C-alpha positions in Angstrom: 106.3 96.6 169.0 103.8 96.1 166.2 100.7 94.2 166.9 98.6 92.5 164.2 94.9 93.3 164.8 93.4 91.3 161.9 90.9 88.8 163.4 91.4 85.0 163.0 95.2 84.9 162.9 97.0 82.2 164.7 100.0 82.8 166.8 102.6 81.3 164.5 101.5 83.4 161.6 101.4 86.5 163.7 104.9 85.9 165.0 106.2 85.4 161.4 104.7 88.6 160.0 105.6 90.5 163.2 109.2 89.7 162.5 108.9 90.8 158.9 107.2 94.0 159.9 110.0 94.8 162.4 112.5 94.5 159.5 110.4 96.8 157.4 109.7 99.5 160.1 113.1 99.9 161.7 113.8 102.7 159.3 110.3 104.0 159.6 110.6 104.9 163.3 113.8 106.9 162.6 112.4 108.6 159.5 108.7 108.9 159.6 108.5 110.6 156.2 109.5 107.2 154.6 106.8 105.1 156.2 105.2 104.8 152.8 106.8 103.4 149.7 109.0 106.1 148.2 107.9 105.2 144.6 104.1 105.0 144.7 101.0 106.9 143.7 98.6 108.1 146.4 95.1 109.4 145.6 93.0 110.5 148.5 89.5 109.0 148.9 87.0 107.8 151.4 87.8 104.2 150.3 91.3 103.3 149.1 92.0 100.7 146.6 95.5 99.3 146.3 97.1 98.8 142.9 100.0 96.6 141.8 101.5 97.2 138.3 104.7 96.2 136.6 105.8 99.8 135.8 109.4 98.7 135.4 110.9 95.6 134.1 113.0 93.3 136.3 116.4 94.7 137.0 119.7 93.1 136.3 122.8 92.6 138.3 121.0 92.8 141.6 119.1 96.0 140.8 115.4 95.6 141.7 114.0 97.5 138.8 115.0 97.9 135.2 113.6 99.9 132.3 110.1 101.4 132.3 107.4 99.3 130.6 105.3 101.6 128.5 102.5 99.2 127.7 102.2 96.7 130.5 103.1 99.2 133.1 102.0 102.7 132.3 99.0 101.8 130.1 97.6 99.5 132.8 98.3 101.9 135.6 96.6 104.8 133.8 93.7 102.4 133.1 93.1 102.2 136.9 93.3 106.0 137.1 90.9 106.4 134.3 88.4 103.9 135.9 88.6 105.7 139.3 87.9 109.0 137.6 84.9 107.5 135.8 83.5 105.9 138.9 84.0 109.0 141.0 82.1 111.0 138.4 79.3 108.5 138.2 76.4 109.6 140.4 74.7 106.2 140.1 77.7 104.1 141.2 78.9 104.7 144.8 77.1 108.0 145.3 78.6 110.3 147.9 81.6 108.0 148.1 85.0 108.8 146.6 87.5 106.1 145.7 91.1 106.7 146.3 94.1 104.6 145.4 97.6 103.6 146.5 99.5 102.3 143.5 102.8 100.5 143.8 105.4 99.3 141.3 106.2 95.5 141.4 109.2 95.9 139.0 108.1 92.5 137.5 109.7 90.7 140.5 107.7 88.7 143.1 110.1 89.3 146.0 110.1 93.0 145.4 106.4 93.0 145.1 106.0 91.2 148.4 108.1 93.9 150.1 106.0 96.7 148.5 102.7 95.1 149.3 103.4 95.3 153.0 102.3 98.9 152.6 98.7 97.7 152.1 98.5 96.1 155.5 100.0 98.9 157.6 96.6 100.2 158.6 95.8 96.8 160.2 98.8 96.9 162.4 98.9 99.1 165.6 102.2 100.0 167.0 103.1 99.9 170.7 105.2 103.1 171.0 105.1 103.5 174.7 108.8 103.0 175.0 109.7 105.2 172.0 110.6 108.8 172.4 111.9 111.5 170.2 115.2 113.4 171.0 113.2 116.1 172.8 111.5 113.5 175.0 108.2 113.8 173.2 106.4 110.7 171.9 106.7 110.3 168.1 103.9 111.4 165.8 102.8 108.8 163.2 100.8 109.5 160.1 98.0 107.0 160.2 98.1 105.0 156.9 94.9 104.7 154.9 93.0 101.5 155.1 93.2 99.6 151.8 89.8 97.8 151.3 90.9 95.9 148.2 93.8 95.5 145.8 93.8 95.6 142.0 96.6 93.4 140.7 99.0 92.0 140.2 100.0 91.3 136.6 102.3 88.3 136.7 100.9 85.2 138.3 104.1 84.7 140.4 103.6 88.2 141.9 99.9 87.6 142.5 100.6 84.4 144.3 103.2 86.0 146.5 101.0 88.9 147.4 97.9 86.8 147.8 99.6 84.9 150.6 99.9 88.2 152.6 96.6 89.7 151.7 94.6 86.6 152.7 96.2 86.8 156.2 94.7 90.2 156.6 91.5 89.3 154.7 92.0 91.9 151.9 90.2 91.0 148.7 92.3 91.0 145.6 91.2 91.2 141.9 93.8 90.5 139.2 93.6 91.8 135.7 96.3 89.6 134.1 97.3 86.7 136.4 96.1 83.5 134.8 98.0 80.7 136.6 95.7 77.7 137.3 97.1 77.5 140.8 95.2 80.6 141.7 91.9 78.8 141.2 92.5 76.9 144.4 89.9 78.6 146.7 91.3 76.9 149.8 94.8 78.5 149.4 93.8 81.7 147.7 90.4 82.3 149.0 90.6 86.1 148.8 91.8 86.1 145.2 89.6 86.8 142.2 90.3 87.8 138.6 88.6 89.2 135.6 90.6 87.2 133.2 90.1 83.4 132.7 92.6 81.0 134.2 95.3 79.3 132.2 93.3 76.1 132.4 91.0 77.6 129.8 93.9 79.0 127.9 95.6 75.7 128.0 92.4 74.0 126.7 92.3 76.6 123.9 95.9 75.7 123.0 95.2 72.0 123.0 92.2 72.7 120.6 94.4 74.8 118.3 97.1 72.1 118.1 94.6 69.4 117.4 92.8 71.5 114.7 96.2 71.9 113.0 96.8 68.1 113.2 100.0 68.7 115.3 100.7 65.8 117.6 104.3 66.4 118.7 105.0 69.7 120.5 107.5 71.1 123.0 106.9 73.5 125.8 108.8 76.4 127.3 108.0 77.9 130.7 109.4 80.7 132.7 110.3 79.6 136.2 107.5 80.5 138.5 103.8 79.8 139.0 102.6 81.4 135.7 104.9 79.5 133.4 105.2 76.2 135.2 101.6 75.9 136.2 100.5 76.9 132.7 102.6 74.2 131.1 101.4 71.7 133.7 97.8 72.5 132.8 98.5 72.2 129.1 100.3 68.9 129.6 97.5 67.5 131.7 94.8 68.6 129.2 96.8 67.2 126.3 97.0 63.8 128.0 93.3 63.8 128.6 92.5 64.9 125.1 94.9 62.3 123.6 96.9 62.5 120.4 99.4 65.1 121.7 102.8 64.2 123.0 105.3 66.5 124.7 108.7 66.2 123.0 110.5 68.4 125.5 109.4 70.5 128.4 112.0 73.2 129.1 112.1 75.8 131.9 113.8 79.2 131.8 115.3 80.0 135.2 115.1 83.3 137.0 117.8 85.8 136.1 118.5 83.8 133.0 121.5 84.6 130.8 122.1 84.3 127.0 123.5 80.9 127.5 120.3 79.7 129.1 118.3 80.7 126.0 120.8 79.3 123.6 120.8 76.0 125.5 117.0 75.9 125.4 116.9 76.4 121.6 119.6 73.7 121.1 117.5 71.3 123.2 114.5 72.1 121.0 116.5 71.3 117.9 117.3 67.9 119.3 113.7 66.9 118.4 113.6 68.2 114.8 110.1 67.0 114.1 108.7 68.9 117.0 108.4 72.3 115.4 105.4 73.5 117.4 106.5 75.1 120.7 104.0 76.1 123.4 105.4 79.0 125.4 104.2 80.2 128.8 106.8 82.8 129.6 107.3 86.4 130.5 108.0 89.0 127.9 111.7 89.0 128.8 112.0 85.2 128.3 110.0 85.4 125.1 112.4 87.9 123.7 115.3 85.8 124.9 114.1 82.7 123.2 113.4 84.5 119.9 116.8 86.1 120.0 118.4 82.7 120.6 116.5 81.3 117.7 117.8 84.0 115.4 121.3 83.4 116.6 121.0 79.7 115.9 119.9 80.6 112.3 116.6 78.8 112.8 114.3 81.5 111.6 111.1 80.0 110.3 111.7 76.6 111.9 109.6 76.8 115.0 105.9 77.3 115.1 105.1 79.3 118.2 102.0 79.0 120.3 102.1 81.9 122.7 100.1 82.4 125.9 98.4 85.7 126.9 101.7 87.0 128.2 102.7 87.3 124.6 99.2 88.1 123.3 99.2 90.9 120.8 102.0 92.9 122.3 104.7 94.5 120.2 107.4 94.6 122.9 108.3 90.8 123.0 108.9 90.8 119.2 110.4 94.2 118.7 113.1 93.9 116.0 112.5 90.1 116.0 109.5 90.2 113.7 111.0 87.7 111.2 111.4 85.1 114.0 107.8 85.6 115.2 106.1 85.3 111.8 103.5 82.6 112.0 103.2 82.7 115.8 99.7 82.0 117.1 99.0 83.8 120.3 96.1 83.9 122.8 94.6 86.9 124.5 91.5 87.1 126.7 88.8 88.5 124.6 89.0 92.3 124.7 88.0 95.4 123.0 89.7 98.7 122.6 88.1 101.2 125.1 87.6 104.4 123.2 87.2 106.5 126.3 90.5 105.4 127.5 92.2 106.2 124.2 90.9 109.8 124.5 92.0 110.0 128.1 95.5 108.6 127.5 96.3 110.5 124.3 95.3 113.7 126.2 97.7 113.2 129.0 100.6 115.6 129.3 103.3 116.4 131.8 101.2 119.3 133.1 97.9 117.5 133.6 99.2 114.2 134.9 101.4 115.0 137.9 99.7 112.3 140.0 101.6 109.6 138.1 105.2 109.7 139.5 106.5 107.6 136.7 104.9 109.6 133.9 107.9 111.7 133.2 110.0 108.6 132.8 107.4 107.3 130.4 107.5 110.6 128.5 111.2 110.3 127.9 110.9 106.7 126.8 107.9 107.3 124.6 109.3 110.4 122.8 113.0 109.4 122.9 114.0 112.6 124.6 115.4 113.9 127.9 113.5 116.1 130.3 116.4 117.1 132.6 120.1 116.9 132.6 119.9 114.5 135.4 117.8 112.1 133.4 118.8 108.5 133.4 118.5 108.3 129.6 122.0 108.5 128.1 121.2 107.2 124.6 119.8 110.4 123.3 120.7 114.1 123.6 117.3 115.3 122.3 115.5 117.6 124.9 111.8 117.1 125.6 109.7 120.2 125.0 106.7 119.1 126.9 104.6 119.9 123.8 104.8 116.4 122.4 101.5 114.5 122.0 100.8 110.8 122.5 99.5 109.2 119.3 100.7 112.2 117.2 104.4 112.4 117.9 104.6 108.8 118.9 103.0 105.5 118.0 100.1 104.6 120.2 98.1 101.4 120.5 96.0 100.5 123.5 97.6 97.7 125.5 95.6 94.4 125.6 94.9 94.3 129.3 93.5 97.8 129.7 90.0 96.5 129.5 90.6 94.0 132.3 92.1 96.6 134.6 89.1 98.8 134.1 86.8 95.8 134.7 88.7 94.9 137.8 88.3 98.4 139.3 84.6 98.4 138.4 84.1 94.9 139.9 85.5 96.3 143.2 83.3 99.4 142.9 80.1 97.4 142.1 80.8 95.1 145.2 81.3 98.2 147.4 78.2 99.8 145.9 76.1 96.7 146.7 77.7 96.5 150.2 76.9 100.2 150.8 73.3 99.8 149.8 72.7 96.8 152.1 74.7 98.0 155.1 73.9 101.7 154.8 70.4 101.9 153.2 69.5 105.3 154.4 72.9 106.7 155.1 74.7 108.9 152.5 78.3 107.8 152.1 80.0 105.2 154.3 78.2 104.3 157.5 79.9 102.9 160.7 78.7 99.3 159.8 80.5 99.5 156.5 83.6 100.9 158.1 83.6 98.0 160.6 82.9 95.3 157.9 85.8 93.0 157.3 87.3 91.7 154.0 85.2 88.5 154.1 82.0 90.6 153.7 83.4 92.5 150.8 84.7 89.2 149.2 81.1 87.9 149.2 79.9 90.9 147.3 82.7 90.7 144.8 81.9 87.0 144.0 78.3 87.9 143.5 79.0 91.0 141.3 77.6 90.9 137.8 77.7 93.8 135.3 78.4 94.7 131.7 82.1 95.4 131.4 83.8 98.3 129.7 83.8 96.4 126.4 80.2 95.3 126.7 81.1 91.8 127.8 79.4 90.3 130.8 81.7 90.3 133.9 81.1 87.7 136.6 83.0 85.2 138.8 82.6 81.5 139.5 82.9 80.0 143.0 86.7 80.0 142.7 86.8 83.7 141.7 87.6 83.0 138.0 86.1 84.8 135.0 84.6 82.7 132.2 87.0 81.7 129.4 86.8 84.0 126.3 89.8 84.4 124.1 90.8 86.0 120.9 93.3 84.1 118.7 96.0 86.1 116.9 98.6 85.3 114.4 101.6 87.5 113.6 101.6 87.9 109.9 103.6 89.8 107.3 102.7 90.5 103.7 104.2 92.4 100.9 101.7 95.1 101.1 101.8 95.9 104.8 104.0 95.9 107.9 104.0 92.8 110.1 101.0 92.8 112.4 98.8 90.7 114.6 95.7 89.5 112.8 92.7 88.0 114.6 92.2 84.5 113.1 89.6 83.1 115.5 88.2 82.9 119.0 87.7 80.4 121.8 84.5 80.6 123.8 84.0 77.2 125.3 85.0 75.8 121.9 87.5 76.6 119.2 86.6 78.7 116.2 89.7 79.0 114.1 89.8 80.2 110.5 92.5 78.0 109.2 92.3 79.4 105.7 93.4 82.8 107.0 96.6 81.4 108.6 100.0 82.2 107.0 103.2 80.3 107.8 106.9 81.0 107.4 108.6 79.5 104.4 107.7 78.9 100.8 104.3 77.3 101.4 102.6 80.0 103.2 99.1 78.6 102.8 100.0 75.0 103.6 99.8 74.1 107.3 103.3 72.8 108.3 103.6 69.6 110.2 104.8 69.0 113.7 104.6 65.3 114.3 106.9 62.7 115.7 106.1 60.2 112.9 104.3 60.7 109.6 101.0 58.9 109.1 101.4 55.4 108.0 100.4 54.5 104.5 97.3 52.5 103.8 97.8 48.9 104.8 100.5 49.7 107.4 100.0 49.6 111.2 101.6 51.8 113.8 104.1 50.2 116.1 104.2 52.7 118.9 107.5 53.7 120.6 107.4 52.8 124.3 106.5 55.8 126.5 105.8 58.0 123.5 102.3 57.3 122.1 102.7 59.9 119.3 105.8 58.2 117.9 105.6 55.0 116.0 107.2 52.9 113.3 105.1 51.9 110.3 105.0 48.2 109.6 103.3 46.7 106.6 100.6 44.2 107.2 102.4 41.4 105.4 101.3 38.0 104.1 97.5 37.5 104.3 97.0 40.2 106.9 94.9 43.3 106.5 94.8 46.6 108.5 92.2 46.0 111.2 92.8 49.4 112.8 95.7 51.9 112.9 97.7 49.8 115.4 96.9 46.2 114.5 96.7 43.8 111.6 94.5 40.8 111.4 94.7 37.6 109.3 92.1 37.1 106.6 89.9 34.1 106.7 91.3 31.0 105.0 89.3 31.6 101.8 90.1 35.3 101.7 93.1 37.5 100.9 93.8 41.2 101.5 92.8 43.7 98.9 95.6 45.6 97.1 95.7 48.4 99.7 95.2 45.9 102.6 92.3 47.7 104.1 89.9 44.7 104.0 89.8 41.1 102.8 88.4 39.9 99.5 87.6 36.4 98.2 90.5 34.4 96.7 89.8 33.8 93.0 88.8 30.1 92.3 90.5 28.4 89.4 90.7 25.0 87.8 92.8 23.3 85.2 91.6 24.9 81.9 91.5 23.1 78.6 93.6 25.8 77.1 96.4 25.4 79.7 99.7 23.9 78.4 99.4 21.5 81.3 96.2 20.1 79.7 97.0 20.5 76.0 99.7 17.8 75.9 97.7 15.1 77.8 94.6 15.8 75.8 96.5 15.6 72.5 98.1 12.2 73.5 94.7 10.9 74.7 93.0 11.9 71.4 95.7 10.1 69.4 95.4 7.1 71.7 91.6 7.0 71.4 91.8 7.2 67.6 94.4 4.5 67.5 92.4 2.2 69.9 89.2 2.7 67.9 91.2 1.9 64.7 92.7 -1.3 66.2 89.3 -2.4 67.5 87.6 -1.7 64.2 90.3 -3.6 62.4 90.0 -6.6 64.7 86.2 -6.5 64.4 86.4 -6.4 60.6 88.9 -9.3 60.5 87.4 -11.1 63.5 87.6 -14.6 62.0 91.1 -14.4 60.6 93.8 -16.5 62.1 95.7 -13.6 63.7 92.7 -12.2 65.5 91.7 -15.7 66.6 95.2 -16.6 67.7 95.3 -13.3 69.8 92.4 -14.5 71.9 89.6 -12.4 70.6 87.7 -12.1 73.8 90.6 -11.0 76.0 91.8 -8.7 73.2 88.5 -6.8 73.1 88.6 -6.6 77.0 92.2 -5.3 76.8 91.3 -2.8 74.1 88.4 -1.6 76.3 90.8 -1.1 79.2 93.2 0.8 77.0 90.3 3.0 75.7 89.3 3.8 79.3 92.9 4.8 80.2 92.7 7.4 77.5 89.2 8.5 78.4 90.2 9.3 82.1 92.3 12.2 80.7 89.2 14.1 79.9 87.6 13.4 83.2 90.7 14.6 85.1 90.8 17.9 83.2 87.0 18.6 83.1 85.4 21.0 85.5 84.9 19.2 88.8 81.3 18.6 90.0 79.7 15.7 91.8 79.1 13.7 88.6 82.6 14.3 87.2 84.1 13.4 90.6 82.1 10.2 90.7 83.3 9.1 87.3 86.9 10.0 88.2 86.7 7.6 91.1 85.2 4.8 88.9 87.4 5.2 85.8 90.7 6.3 87.5 91.7 2.7 88.3 89.2 0.8 86.2 90.9 1.3 82.8 94.3 0.1 84.1 92.5 -2.7 86.1 90.8 -4.0 83.0 94.0 -3.9 80.9 96.3 -5.5 83.5 93.6 -8.1 84.5 93.4 -9.2 80.8 97.2 -9.3 80.5 97.6 -11.1 83.8 95.1 -13.7 82.7 97.0 -14.2 79.4 100.4 -14.6 81.0 99.0 -16.8 83.7 97.5 -19.1 81.1 100.8 -19.3 79.2 102.7 -20.0 82.4 100.2 -22.7 83.5 100.2 -24.4 80.1 104.0 -24.8 79.8 104.6 -25.5 83.5 102.0 -28.3 83.4 103.4 -29.5 80.1 106.7 -30.2 81.7 105.0 -32.8 83.9 102.1 -34.1 81.9 100.5 -33.8 78.5 97.1 -33.1 80.1 95.9 -29.5 79.4 95.5 -27.2 82.5 92.1 -26.2 83.7 90.4 -22.9 83.0 92.2 -22.1 79.7 89.1 -21.8 77.6 87.9 -18.3 76.4 85.0 -18.5 78.7 87.2 -19.3 81.7 89.6 -16.5 80.7 86.7 -14.0 80.6 85.4 -15.2 84.0 88.9 -14.8 85.6 89.3 -11.4 84.1 85.9 -10.3 85.3 86.5 -11.5 88.8 89.7 -9.5 89.0 87.9 -6.4 87.7 85.1 -6.9 90.3 87.6 -6.4 93.1 88.3 -2.9 91.8 84.7 -2.1 91.4 83.9 -3.4 94.9 86.6 -1.1 96.3 85.1 1.9 94.5 81.6 1.1 95.8 83.0 1.0 99.4 84.7 4.3 98.7 81.4 5.8 97.6 79.7 4.6 100.7 82.3 5.9 103.1 83.0 9.2 101.4 80.4 10.3 98.8 82.0 12.2 95.9 81.9 16.0 96.1 84.0 19.0 95.1 86.1 21.2 97.4 88.1 24.4 96.9 91.7 24.0 98.1 93.1 27.3 99.2 96.3 25.9 100.5 97.7 24.5 97.3 98.3 27.9 95.7 98.6 30.1 98.8 101.6 31.9 97.6 103.8 34.3 99.5 102.3 37.2 97.5 98.6 37.2 98.3 97.7 38.8 95.0 98.9 35.5 93.3 96.8 33.3 95.6 94.2 31.1 94.0 91.7 28.6 95.3 91.8 25.3 93.4 88.4 23.8 92.5 88.9 20.0 92.5 87.3 16.8 93.6 87.6 15.7 97.1 90.2 13.1 96.4 93.5 13.1 98.3 96.8 12.0 97.0 96.6 8.9 99.2 93.2 8.0 97.8 94.5 8.3 94.3 97.4 5.9 95.0 95.0 3.5 96.8 92.7 3.6 93.7 95.6 2.8 91.5 97.2 0.5 94.0 95.2 -2.6 92.9 96.0 -1.9 89.2 99.6 -1.5 90.1 99.5 -4.9 92.0 98.0 -6.5 88.9 100.7 -4.9 86.8 103.5 -6.1 89.1 102.0 -9.7 89.1 101.7 -9.6 85.4 105.3 -8.5 85.1 106.4 -11.4 87.4 104.6 -13.9 85.1 106.1 -12.2 82.0 109.5 -12.8 83.5 108.7 -16.5 84.2 107.5 -17.1 80.7 110.4 -15.2 79.1 112.0 -18.6 78.0 108.9 -19.9 76.2 110.2 -20.7 72.7 108.9 -19.2 69.6 107.0 -16.5 71.3 104.1 -18.7 72.3 101.0 -16.6 72.9 102.7 -13.2 72.9 104.8 -14.0 76.0 107.7 -11.8 75.1 105.7 -8.8 73.8 103.7 -8.9 77.0 107.0 -9.0 78.9 108.4 -6.0 77.1 105.1 -4.2 77.6 105.2 -4.8 81.4 108.9 -3.8 81.7 108.2 -0.5 80.0 105.0 0.1 82.0 106.9 -0.5 85.2 109.5 2.1 84.2 106.8 4.6 83.4 105.1 4.2 86.8 108.4 4.2 88.7 109.0 7.6 87.2 105.5 8.7 88.0 105.6 8.1 91.7 108.5 10.5 92.6 107.2 13.2 90.3 103.7 12.9 91.8 104.7 13.0 95.4 107.8 15.3 94.9 105.5 18.1 93.7 103.1 17.9 96.7 104.4 21.3 98.0 104.6 23.0 94.7 102.3 25.9 93.9 101.6 24.1 90.6 100.8 20.9 92.3 97.4 20.4 90.7 98.7 21.0 87.2 101.8 18.9 87.6 100.1 15.9 89.3 97.2 15.9 86.9 99.5 16.1 83.9 101.8 13.5 85.3 99.0 11.1 86.1 97.3 11.5 82.7 100.5 11.2 80.7 101.5 8.1 82.7 98.2 6.4 81.9 98.4 7.5 78.3 101.9 6.1 78.0 100.9 2.8 79.7 98.0 2.4 77.3 100.1 3.4 74.3 102.8 0.9 75.2 100.3 -1.9 75.4 98.6 -0.8 72.3 101.8 -0.4 70.3 103.6 -3.6 71.4 100.7 -6.0 71.4 98.4 -4.8 68.6 100.2 -2.7 66.1 102.3 -5.6 64.7 99.1 -7.6 64.2 97.3 -4.7 62.5 100.3 -4.3 60.3 100.1 -7.9 59.1 96.4 -7.8 58.8 96.4 -4.7 56.6 99.7 -4.9 54.7 100.5 -8.7 54.6 97.2 -10.5 54.4 99.0 -13.4 52.7 100.5 -14.3 56.1 97.1 -14.2 57.8 96.4 -17.8 56.8 96.1 -21.1 58.7 99.1 -23.5 57.8 98.8 -26.7 59.8 97.5 -28.2 63.0 99.4 -30.0 65.7 98.3 -31.8 68.7 98.6 -30.4 72.2 101.1 -33.1 73.0 103.3 -32.3 70.1 103.3 -28.7 70.9 104.2 -29.2 74.6 106.9 -31.7 73.7 108.4 -29.3 71.1 108.3 -26.5 73.6 110.0 -28.6 76.3 112.8 -29.7 74.0 113.3 -26.2 72.7 113.6 -24.9 76.3 116.2 -27.5 77.2 118.3 -26.8 74.1 117.9 -23.0 74.9 118.3 -22.2 71.3 118.2 -18.5 70.5 115.8 -17.3 67.8 118.6 -15.5 66.0 120.5 -18.7 65.5 117.7 -20.4 63.6 117.9 -20.6 59.8 116.2 -17.8 57.9 112.7 -18.7 56.8 112.1 -21.2 59.7 108.5 -21.2 60.7 107.4 -19.4 63.8 104.4 -20.8 65.7 101.8 -19.4 67.9 99.4 -21.3 70.1 95.8 -20.4 69.3 92.4 -21.6 70.3 90.4 -24.1 68.1 86.9 -25.4 68.7 87.2 -29.0 69.9 85.4 -31.8 67.9 84.0 -33.6 70.9 83.9 -33.1 74.6 86.6 -35.8 75.3 89.1 -34.1 73.1 88.3 -30.5 74.1 90.9 -30.5 76.8 93.6 -32.2 74.8 93.3 -30.8 71.2 94.6 -27.5 70.1 94.9 -25.8 66.7 98.2 -24.3 65.6 98.9 -21.9 62.7 102.3 -21.3 61.2 103.7 -18.1 59.6 106.8 -18.0 57.5 109.4 -15.2 57.3 107.8 -12.9 60.0 108.6 -12.0 63.5 105.6 -10.8 65.5 
């Protein structure tokens, strides 16, 4: 029975691997010659290094191994052979010590590699053969396997992970030249694993930086099933989340032993998110070819923008005969240089001088497309190999990208052994007993502390997790009219990205324009992003409407009440301030009417002043007439105050004159109608004249009525001093560009009505008296003209009120209300002026013969005649033509006793006033 002798193993682990070893060695006891792997390279040496290389591709249909891999397999294997030769010839490095090797083929399959790697631990297992005998009764003779002090490999991360689990049990240090899975950085699980290539966490960071520099935000990922692909994508996803601004549209996995249908399905899934053109691919060479082939079958050449990991690198095999699909692909490869010495070594290999490589003959057939023997496995050619072919002359040769790292890995192991030998065997040539007894932990310490200039001149070192620093070259597969498609270096990543974007070429018509790979196009200026739930890189663009502006890319904010958004809605700007201009149509008509009214009023007043002592002027009541004309003049004047530019002075005058003109006018008319009413009402009962009908009394009554209005204005001034405001609500239109602030006086609609309310009260009262005196015969003291004036004025103001308040919500409120108010006041003044004074002016100017005093009658005769006329209710139209019309007019009394009872009467013939 086999016994594990490695120290520090617990019972369960020993039992597990004892069972595995029994399965492996059953045949070994029967056939000792097969105790070693049948397909392996063995080079004798004092210290043996193990090697794991993917010499063959993964087999199909249950076959462990497939076709030979010229670059990833043979190039890398020969790089180890080359490094061993260089070290063994170097007198300064490991003097008096020869390094040997035991190289195995992993066939690109982790389970097969696990089985092969058991060869490395055979020397650590002693076999109990006491109960085993040969057929002749003699005990069996075993060839003692060499002790493997360290392993170079493997290539694929999944293989390295599988092998590392065994090697750590036996404390065998392992240095990989190509495994980049982030999982292998876990020093607790893979404590004996180191690598001369940076982990995929650095590679993933480089990919994130590339995508961000190209302004791509919506990408998909493809991973081969296993640690390399899945962990690489996992690292990329995590880093993209931390960086922000990158979303994963789809994350696909290619299963082991995948078929064409699996690749076609993956491509169809990628096409479901059409805007996600960028595809990050962490996959094996076989899966890369499968995806590219499926893309070609789907007729999507040029659609996808590939970002390939180091498994793609600058290799030709993944894109062989698929160059048009791979154009534009950006790939990553750990920073490397071509090793000139290896080129000379490899191109000088022949079948004669390289018999130590058991797979070299197979490589020769594949490389030169010929057959060496009739028993050759190649059936696609009948050409015989001559053995005189030369690599690089009769075939295309380009050094594989990981050759440098294979050499650095071997040298790292050699430098660690050299330091160990100097410290443990200071005065001993070769390997001393202390070094032979040293375990893998001691060697691991020397490996982690090793520092030296690598084969390409770059510094080789390891961090505490056994990882190399991140240094990458960035390639793009480009094709031009002048050359064959090739990989071109377009940048590098050493802690930060240095990408020459101007050198990039892309598939399609716009080769120099970077294509987009975004879920949503950038929003226009003034639009905010409304993100899709669960997908921060996808959004809908919404315009910042109304009075909102774009505060940031995801939110809009409302401008201040006196501001509006600028045309592109990136900020707020002051709302323009306007007022009612003199040139506006809303102002032209009221001003025109007011000017006509002022001219007419001045003309009437001048006429009356010139004919101040004529009977008509005296009969009209000169004092009240001048008061009434003053009120009419002020009604016209208010138009200019309402249209003028508001300021504190203008606003003060508006408050004063807004109701004052009407108040003066209707106070005078009310005094007149009240006087007529009192005279004839009292005349029905007595011939004694009423009190307070003299001109002085009439002026006093009118003045007292006017003082009420002035008192109200003074109180208004005290409570709310006049000032100007800018009203931004009145013309705050739906379209902010049309919004305007209205400069106006601080007077509300209610205050305007209150200011006019007293005048309207006087007007209504005057109308009531006009109705009551409508039956006064012979038009005594203008009763009927006053009545017609008041009826018309009431109609005007009844029309004004609904117009004024009905437009309160209109955008043209200021203009409509101002125009309506001024026109209403102009019409009121014009009605009074036209009905009460124009007939008198006409007589004064065109019929002066009628402006004479005819006769006088006593107050008693007048009242008696008026009473009798009222009772008879005789219509004026029924009177004979030429009958005299009479008007009551004032006359200076002769003595105080007769002042209250004597009146003067004038009579006019053939005229209706």
